N, C-alpha and C positions, 0 to 999 in steps of 0.2 A: 160396133161403129153404126150400120143402119139405121140405129134406132136418133143414134145426132145427129145425121144428117134428118130423116124426119121433124125429128124438134128441132133443127133449126132453121129447115123449108117451113113447117109453120107459123113461128114465131116472124118467118120474112113476113109472112103471106096477111097473118093477123095485119103483120106494120105496112103492111099497102093497104090494106083496108082503110082502119082508120087514118090515117094521112091522104087519104082520095089521089088514092095513085092511077096510073091512067090504065082501063080495063085488059088494056092486050097484055101490062106486065102483070098484072095480078093474074092475069087466064094464066101465062107461063107458068109462072111457080106454082101452081091451083096442078096444072097438069105434070110438072117437075116432081107434086110431092104425089101424086095419086098414085104415079109408076114407082114412088123408093115403098110405097103403102103396098100395092098392089105386089112386089118384087117382096116383100117383109112377109107379107101372108103367104108366097107361094116358098119360101124358104120355111116359117114357123108354124101351116098350114090352120 
């Protein structure tokens, strides 16, 4: 489940960057992705 959410957000972040989305949107997705990655490493070492 966590892996799927990380992949989804990573894809969304890449899409936002490639489409030139507003910086605030890119930043928001990036922060969400960072939190999930940190949670993943906390759980899986």
